[in-house]
LOKE-691119 format. One line per field, with one value per residue (C-alpha): chain; x, z, y; residue number from 0. Coordinates in steps of 0.05 Angstrom, whole numbers, plus 5000, padded with zeros to 4 digits. Layout:
N
mol = (A/...)
c1 = (X/...)
c3 = (Z/...)
c2 = (Y/...)
seq = (NUM/...)
//
This chain:
581
mol = (A/A/A/A/A/A/A/A/A/A/A/A/A/A/A/A/A/A/A/A/A/A/A/A/A/A/A/A/A/A/A/A/A/A/A/A/A/A/A/A/A/A/A/A/A/A/A/A/A/A/A/A/A/A/A/A/A/A/A/A/A/A/A/A/A/A/A/A/A/A/A/A/A/A/A/A/A/A/A/A/A/A/A/A/A/A/A/A/A/A/A/A/A/A/A/A/A/A/A/A/A/A/A/A/A/A/A/A/A/A/A/A/A/A/A/A/A/A/A/A/A/A/A/A/A/A/A/A/A/A/A/A/A/A/A/A/A/A/A/A/A/A/A/A/A/A/A/A/A/A/A/A/A/A/A/A/A/A/A/A/A/A/A/A/A/A/A/A/A/A/A/A/A/A/A/A/A/A/A/A/A/A/A/A/A/A/A/A/A/A/A/A/A/A/A/A/A/A/A/A/A/A/A/A/A/A/A/A/A/A/A/A/A/A/A/A/A/A/A/A/A/A/A/A/A/A/A/A/A/A/A/A/A/A/A/A/A/A/A/A/A/A/A/A/A/A/A/A/A/A/A/A/A/A/A/A/A/A/A/A/A/A/A/A/A/A/A/A/A/A/A/A/A/A/A/A/A/A/A/A/A/A/A/A/A/A/A/A/A/A/A/A/A/A/A/A/A/A/A/A/A/A/A/A/A/A/A/A/A/A/A/A/A/A/A/A/A/A/A/A/A/A/A/A/A/A/A/A/A/A/A/A/A/A/A/A/A/A/A/A/A/A/A/A/A/A/A/A/A/A/A/A/A/A/A/A/A/A/A/A/A/A/A/A/A/A/A/A/A/A/A/A/A/A/A/A/A/A/A/A/A/A/A/A/A/A/A/A/A/A/A/A/A/A/A/A/A/A/A/A/A/A/A/A/A/A/A/A/A/A/A/A/A/A/A/A/A/A/A/A/A/A/A/A/A/A/A/A/A/A/A/A/A/A/A/A/A/A/A/A/A/A/A/A/A/A/A/A/A/A/A/A/A/A/A/A/A/A/A/A/A/A/A/A/A/A/A/A/A/A/A/A/A/A/A/A/A/A/A/A/A/A/A/A/A/A/A/A/A/A/A/A/A/A/A/A/A/A/A/A/A/A/A/A/A/A/A/A/A/A/A/A/A/A/A/A/A/A/A/A/A/A/A/A/A/A/A/A/A/A/A/A/A/A/A/A/A/A/A/A/A/A/A/A/A/A/A/A/A/A/A/A/A/A/A/A/A/A/A/A/A/A/A/A/A/A/A/A/A/A/A/A/A/A/A/A/A/A/A/A/A)
c1 = (4675/4664/4739/4750/4697/4729/4798/4772/4744/4812/4847/4800/4814/4889/4905/4937/4885/4932/5007/5063/5038/4972/5011/5052/4989/4945/4994/4997/4922/4914/4960/4931/4861/4835/4869/4833/4841/4769/4771/4778/4847/4873/4925/4956/4954/4979/5040/4997/4943/4995/5021/4949/4936/5001/4987/4917/4943/4997/4947/4899/4956/4981/4911/4902/4967/4931/4874/4922/4968/4912/4878/4939/4923/4850/4836/4767/4769/4705/4731/4792/4747/4704/4764/4797/4736/4700/4759/4772/4701/4700/4766/4745/4683/4724/4780/4750/4739/4808/4840/4803/4828/4899/4891/4870/4929/4977/4944/4903/4828/4786/4742/4673/4622/4574/4625/4628/4572/4598/4670/4649/4610/4669/4718/4672/4673/4745/4786/4754/4756/4828/4852/4816/4846/4916/4902/4881/4946/4988/4953/4963/5037/5047/5008/5051/5115/5095/5074/5140/5179/5141/5152/5226/5229/5193/5243/5300/5272/5278/5354/5349/5294/5339/5395/5346/5323/5395/5410/5348/5367/5437/5408/5361/5417/5460/5402/5391/5465/5470/5409/5438/5506/5478/5429/5482/5529/5473/5455/5527/5527/5454/5441/5395/5343/5269/5273/5335/5308/5240/5274/5317/5255/5213/5270/5323/5289/5222/5255/5293/5230/5193/5251/5256/5180/5178/5236/5196/5136/5177/5172/5235/5198/5172/5136/5169/5152/5095/5139/5189/5160/5156/5136/5195/5247/5294/5306/5346/5310/5327/5361/5374/5310/5307/5315/5249/5241/5227/5171/5118/5059/4995/4930/4897/4854/4886/4911/4848/4802/4844/4847/4773/4755/4796/4771/4700/4667/4694/4686/4612/4602/4644/4645/4584/4552/4578/4651/4646/4624/4677/4731/4710/4711/4779/4808/4780/4799/4866/4882/4868/4910/4969/4964/4963/5019/5064/5055/5076/5138/5203/5216/5143/5154/5203/5159/5093/5097/5123/5064/5017/5055/5040/4967/4968/4996/4941/4887/4919/4920/4846/4829/4868/4837/4764/4733/4680/4734/4766/4834/4862/4860/4902/4965/4933/4933/5004/5027/4974/4973/5048/5050/4992/5025/5091/5056/5015/5077/5114/5056/5047/5121/5119/5058/5085/5152/5121/5074/5130/5171/5111/5103/5178/5179/5115/5146/5211/5174/5129/5189/5228/5170/5155/5227/5233/5167/5191/5257/5220/5173/5231/5267/5204/5189/5259/5253/5184/5211/5268/5220/5175/5232/5249/5177/5154/5216/5264/5215/5171/5229/5245/5173/5168/5234/5214/5144/5172/5225/5174/5129/5184/5243/5294/5361/5426/5438/5369/5376/5442/5411/5352/5397/5441/5379/5354/5420/5421/5350/5361/5427/5392/5338/5391/5426/5360/5354/5424/5407/5339/5363/5399/5345/5301/5241/5171/5121/5099/5027/4979/4960/5032/5050/4995/5020/5092/5071/5035/5095/5139/5095/5092/5161/5132/5064/5034/4984/4919/4902/4834/4819/4757/4754/4710/4756/4817/4781/4765/4837/4864/4821/4847/4917/4887/4842/4903/4937/4877/4875/4949/4939/4886/4927/4992/4956/4921/4984/5022/4966/4971/5045/5033/4973/4961/4965/4980/5028/4977/4933/4881/4871/4804/4783/4712/4672/4605/4553/4513/4462/4517/4566/4612/4650/4715/4712/4781/4790/4853/4836/4883/4871/4876/4842/4848/4890/4858/4835/4860/4838/4864/4901/4860/4915/4927/4915/4871/4827/4820/4795/4740/4772/4746/4782/4737/4733/4698/4695/4767/4794/4813/4790/4810/4756/4744/4698/4733/4711/4755/4762/4722/4762/4730/4755/4786/4732/4679/4713/4677/4611/4630/4598/4642/4696/4749/4743)
c3 = (4710/4775/4787/4717/4727/4793/4762/4704/4753/4788/4722/4705/4773/4772/4697/4649/4603/4544/4546/4503/4523/4489/4425/4432/4447/4391/4333/4325/4329/4277/4228/4237/4259/4251/4185/4120/4085/4063/3988/3936/3916/3987/3980/3919/3952/4020/4023/4004/4054/4109/4093/4095/4163/4190/4163/4193/4259/4260/4244/4299/4349/4333/4343/4409/4436/4446/4492/4527/4545/4564/4607/4652/4678/4692/4765/4756/4738/4698/4665/4641/4618/4576/4550/4525/4513/4465/4417/4421/4402/4346/4317/4324/4283/4232/4227/4171/4126/4143/4127/4061/4042/4060/4019/3958/3969/3967/3905/3937/3931/3992/4025/3995/4017/4044/4099/4124/4177/4205/4206/4243/4295/4304/4314/4364/4406/4399/4408/4472/4505/4483/4506/4572/4584/4570/4618/4672/4661/4664/4728/4760/4743/4770/4833/4847/4834/4879/4934/4929/4931/4993/5027/5013/5040/5103/5112/5103/5159/5204/5206/5240/5284/5306/5323/5364/5402/5415/5443/5486/5513/5528/5567/5604/5622/5646/5687/5721/5735/5762/5806/5836/5847/5880/5925/5945/5965/6005/6037/6059/6100/6123/6197/6220/6253/6235/6213/6169/6137/6125/6093/6050/6024/6014/5984/5937/5930/5912/5865/5828/5822/5790/5744/5718/5709/5672/5627/5611/5590/5541/5475/5435/5369/5357/5293/5233/5182/5135/5073/5099/5052/4990/4931/4890/4944/4928/4984/4986/4992/5053/5011/4940/4904/4870/4795/4758/4692/4631/4609/4649/4626/4628/4657/4617/4561/4558/4486/4460/4491/4467/4395/4394/4419/4364/4305/4328/4296/4227/4235/4250/4187/4139/4161/4152/4217/4215/4199/4250/4305/4287/4285/4352/4384/4353/4380/4449/4456/4420/4465/4528/4501/4485/4554/4590/4546/4559/4633/4629/4588/4623/4574/4565/4574/4516/4472/4488/4432/4384/4400/4385/4321/4300/4318/4274/4216/4226/4224/4162/4127/4144/4114/4051/4042/4058/4003/4052/4093/4072/4045/4044/4120/4126/4146/4205/4255/4235/4260/4313/4354/4372/4382/4431/4466/4474/4500/4549/4574/4584/4620/4664/4682/4699/4743/4777/4790/4820/4864/4887/4905/4941/4983/4998/5020/5061/5098/5110/5136/5182/5209/5223/5255/5298/5320/5337/5374/5415/5430/5451/5495/5525/5545/5575/5611/5642/5666/5696/5729/5760/5782/5812/5851/5880/5898/5921/5952/5971/5991/6023/6064/6089/6109/6144/6182/6204/6226/6265/6301/6318/6352/6387/6429/6416/6450/6414/6391/6359/6328/6295/6271/6241/6208/6177/6152/6121/6086/6060/6035/6003/5972/5941/5912/5883/5852/5816/5793/5763/5728/5702/5630/5636/5664/5619/5599/5617/5560/5538/5559/5500/5508/5518/5453/5417/5446/5428/5357/5348/5375/5326/5267/5289/5256/5189/5192/5232/5272/5305/5353/5388/5430/5473/5545/5529/5473/5518/5571/5520/5497/5568/5580/5521/5492/5434/5418/5418/5369/5322/5329/5314/5249/5227/5250/5217/5152/5151/5165/5110/5062/5088/5074/5003/4984/5032/5000/5064/5100/5157/5185/5239/5282/5315/5364/5389/5433/5401/5444/5408/5428/5424/5466/5455/5389/5379/5315/5290/5233/5200/5159/5111/5059/4987/4934/4927/4867/4810/4831/4902/4949/5008/4988/5002/5046/5085/5161/5160/5106/5148/5205/5161/5147/5088/5048/5024/4999/5045/5010/5001/5050/5046/5105/5130/5177/5218/5274/5322/5378/5432/5420/5470/5525/5559/5630/5642/5691/5638/5577/5586/5581/5516/5453/5409/5463/5454/5503)
c2 = (4919/4957/4960/4987/5041/5061/5061/5103/5154/5158/5167/5224/5256/5249/5251/5261/5230/5235/5223/5195/5126/5142/5154/5090/5049/5076/5076/5000/4995/5050/5014/4944/4926/4997/5010/5030/4962/4952/4965/4909/4934/4939/4884/4917/4987/4965/5013/5073/5054/5046/5115/5142/5109/5137/5207/5209/5184/5238/5293/5271/5263/5333/5363/5326/5354/5421/5398/5350/5407/5454/5400/5396/5466/5449/5430/5401/5326/5332/5395/5356/5299/5345/5384/5320/5276/5321/5328/5253/5237/5289/5265/5192/5206/5246/5195/5152/5213/5240/5172/5168/5238/5217/5153/5194/5240/5181/5152/5097/5083/5102/5051/5040/5093/5041/5027/5099/5097/5032/5057/5120/5080/5033/5090/5123/5060/5036/5099/5128/5060/5047/5116/5108/5040/5068/5126/5076/5036/5099/5123/5054/5054/5124/5110/5048/5085/5143/5094/5057/5122/5144/5076/5080/5151/5128/5071/5120/5163/5102/5110/5178/5149/5092/5142/5182/5120/5098/5167/5164/5095/5120/5178/5132/5084/5142/5169/5102/5094/5165/5153/5090/5122/5186/5150/5098/5155/5189/5122/5111/5176/5172/5180/5124/5168/5170/5243/5232/5168/5199/5260/5213/5176/5239/5279/5249/5180/5211/5262/5209/5166/5223/5241/5170/5164/5231/5208/5145/5187/5228/5190/5182/5190/5261/5279/5310/5363/5347/5349/5298/5247/5290/5248/5272/5264/5207/5157/5093/5027/4984/4931/4913/4895/4828/4830/4837/4798/4841/4795/4758/4716/4758/4732/4676/4704/4773/4768/4734/4786/4845/4818/4800/4870/4902/4860/4846/4907/4891/4816/4823/4864/4824/4751/4705/4679/4608/4625/4682/4634/4583/4637/4666/4596/4581/4646/4633/4560/4569/4628/4588/4530/4577/4609/4542/4513/4573/4563/4490/4502/4520/4577/4594/4669/4673/4628/4663/4715/4661/4616/4674/4687/4615/4627/4689/4649/4598/4652/4682/4614/4604/4672/4657/4587/4603/4646/4671/4707/4774/4753/4824/4824/4760/4797/4832/4773/4756/4824/4840/4776/4772/4847/4844/4785/4822/4884/4843/4807/4873/4906/4845/4845/4919/4912/4850/4884/4946/4905/4860/4921/4950/4887/4885/4957/4948/4889/4927/4989/4948/4909/4972/5008/4947/4940/5014/5012/4952/4988/5051/5012/4972/5036/5065/5000/4997/5069/5055/4993/5033/5087/5034/5003/5071/5086/5018/4987/5042/5096/5044/5017/5087/5100/5034/5045/5115/5093/5034/5075/5129/5078/5040/5061/5005/4996/5013/4942/4936/5005/4986/4921/4958/5010/4956/4919/4985/4996/4925/4929/4998/4974/4914/4960/5006/4946/4929/5002/4999/4933/4955/4955/4888/4844/4801/4844/4824/4819/4888/4900/4907/4980/4999/4964/5003/5069/5053/5034/5101/5139/5101/5120/5193/5202/5182/5217/5274/5232/5253/5197/5193/5132/5142/5118/5058/5035/5039/4999/4945/4944/4939/4878/4838/4833/4793/4852/4898/4851/4856/4932/4936/4898/4949/5009/4988/4968/5036/5075/5039/5058/5130/5132/5107/5149/5207/5275/5313/5265/5265/5211/5203/5141/5132/5077/5077/5030/5015/4978/4925/4872/4819/4859/4917/4925/4963/5004/5023/5073/5101/5163/5198/5252/5230/5188/5113/5093/5053/4984/4994/4939/4900/4837/4775/4745/4809/4801/4863/4833/4769/4813/4842/4909/4949/5002/5057/5129/5179/5246/5270/5218/5145/5104/5035/5012/4950/4928/4882/4837/4809/4733/4694/4661/4601/4590/4521/4501/4514/4484/4418/4455/4490/4461/4417/4417/4364/4307)
seq = (0/1/2/3/4/5/6/7/8/9/10/11/12/13/14/15/16/17/18/19/20/21/22/23/24/25/26/27/28/29/30/31/32/33/34/35/36/37/38/39/40/41/42/43/44/45/46/47/48/49/50/51/52/53/54/55/56/57/58/59/60/61/62/63/64/65/66/67/68/69/70/71/72/73/74/75/76/77/78/79/80/81/82/83/84/85/86/87/88/89/90/91/92/93/94/95/96/97/98/99/100/101/102/103/104/105/106/107/108/109/110/111/112/113/114/115/116/117/118/119/120/121/122/123/124/125/126/127/128/129/130/131/132/133/134/135/136/137/138/139/140/141/142/143/144/145/146/147/148/149/150/151/152/153/154/155/156/157/158/159/160/161/162/163/164/165/166/167/168/169/170/171/172/173/174/175/176/177/178/179/180/181/182/183/184/185/186/187/188/189/190/191/192/193/194/195/196/197/198/199/200/201/202/203/204/205/206/207/208/209/210/211/212/213/214/215/216/217/218/219/220/221/222/223/224/225/226/227/228/229/230/231/232/233/234/235/236/237/238/239/240/241/242/243/244/245/246/247/248/249/250/251/252/253/254/255/256/257/258/259/260/261/262/263/264/265/266/267/268/269/270/271/272/273/274/275/276/277/278/279/280/281/282/283/284/285/286/287/288/289/290/291/292/293/294/295/296/297/298/299/300/301/302/303/304/305/306/307/308/309/310/311/312/313/314/315/316/317/318/319/320/321/322/323/324/325/326/327/328/329/330/331/332/333/334/335/336/337/338/339/340/341/342/343/344/345/346/347/348/349/350/351/352/353/354/355/356/357/358/359/360/361/362/363/364/365/366/367/368/369/370/371/372/373/374/375/376/377/378/379/380/381/382/383/384/385/386/387/388/389/390/391/392/393/394/395/396/397/398/399/400/401/402/403/404/405/406/407/408/409/410/411/412/413/414/415/416/417/418/419/420/421/422/423/424/425/426/427/428/429/430/431/432/433/434/435/436/437/438/439/440/441/442/443/444/445/446/447/448/449/450/451/452/453/454/455/456/457/458/459/460/461/462/463/464/465/466/467/468/469/470/471/472/473/474/475/476/477/478/479/480/481/482/483/484/485/486/487/488/489/490/491/492/493/494/495/496/497/498/499/500/501/502/503/504/505/506/507/508/509/510/511/512/513/514/515/516/517/518/519/520/521/522/523/524/525/526/527/528/529/530/531/532/533/534/535/536/537/538/539/540/541/542/543/544/545/546/547/548/549/550/551/552/553/554/555/556/557/558/559/560/561/562/563/564/565/566/567/568/569/570/571/572/573/574/575/576/577/578/579/580)
//
């Protein structure tokens, strides 16, 4: 119930409250369970009463078109709710009288007057709830479609991102090769004197070390314009989506509950208590049996509506046989039950298809962002490794040679031997610089992975990243904590791509001291409202880490408080409780 209330609030905020789906959803109800078939001559006047129900529905629908159109221009959610809700309530109350007038116009008898207060009360309950439920469904479908379109657009941006990274890697490889070639040429003509070697280390070697380090710090993934993921911009999906069935079995009890809700008001008023209780139990148990049987049959989806048609015939037969039941309503379950079953199957298939597509696109986006982040980090790591070789090995060898020659005064043979050793050592270092991109990479440190991931996502969203000093210190101490933070960050950024109104997001990491030790609080904040019934999937890694998805004013927030997993040193494992022997 809480989820429905929250979904209703979102539908009120985003609208529209009335659409063509409202018309398609209310017409069958108006002609069947909410039809004017209460008089004693209703079976003989069924065609005229159907025309009366259709005419009253058309009049009400035409009147509601006016507030529905005006409400689209109203910015306030509650203003839209009042502008649409008041006419809906007024017309729901007037519908029985209007239907009776239409019935008289078509030559049929109106319903008995004693029914009028009850009919008005029933209409005041059924129509607002039904229209609100349809609005919630429409809002959910639209939110899923917009989210999937944004995910596909974000994936499409990855192609340009990959091209940019390949160009950056090519520049980095060229820079490393040019560095090795230039320094090798200078080394070949280097005079083996302390001054010349010191100048070589402090000049070209140092310059190239700084150039490669600066190139490593230049991310290959700059941000893009805020409208790059426009909700209406078409974008190709990463791969062909699997075919979605047109029908899918709805949740158990859906048809029974929907039918019971529609007929309950009249059943309470017309059916004696004992037959009413027996009928309610039969609908409930029979509905569960049909739902379970359809799930066991190979072709249960195709037979689902047919099984409910049989149930409708059984209810009709019971109404015709039992004199205590209104026989003129016998045709209603024959039509209503299979119609509700088909509608529930179609809606279930649509929701399932959209959610499956959402999960597929989420996985593709995460995989592409992860791969690009690893490539970006690998290029930066190779450049830093090359810069480190120049600074640590090559420049260090030059400093050592110059200092040693300044303190000593070797003979010519020793000087030549030292000069040859310097050239061999420097040549080996330059070989490692040239092969910096070809050697097996070391594991990427945790904080570097986090930084690379954020740079990768900066192509998709304009990011504002704030990681305080204490939080970074905690992350640098534990790669496992970085992995947990990455799960929260990527989950939050995927949600921002799907739902953010401004294509922006903020990432916050804060160290919070507690009595049980420091806690890392990670938040991903994006402008926008959560869609109806939005929640983390139970099997999502972020949910397993205790993350919560919430609305904070005009922003959606994914928040989690993380602790680094405890690591027991080997020498103390025997002291740990419940340690394996």
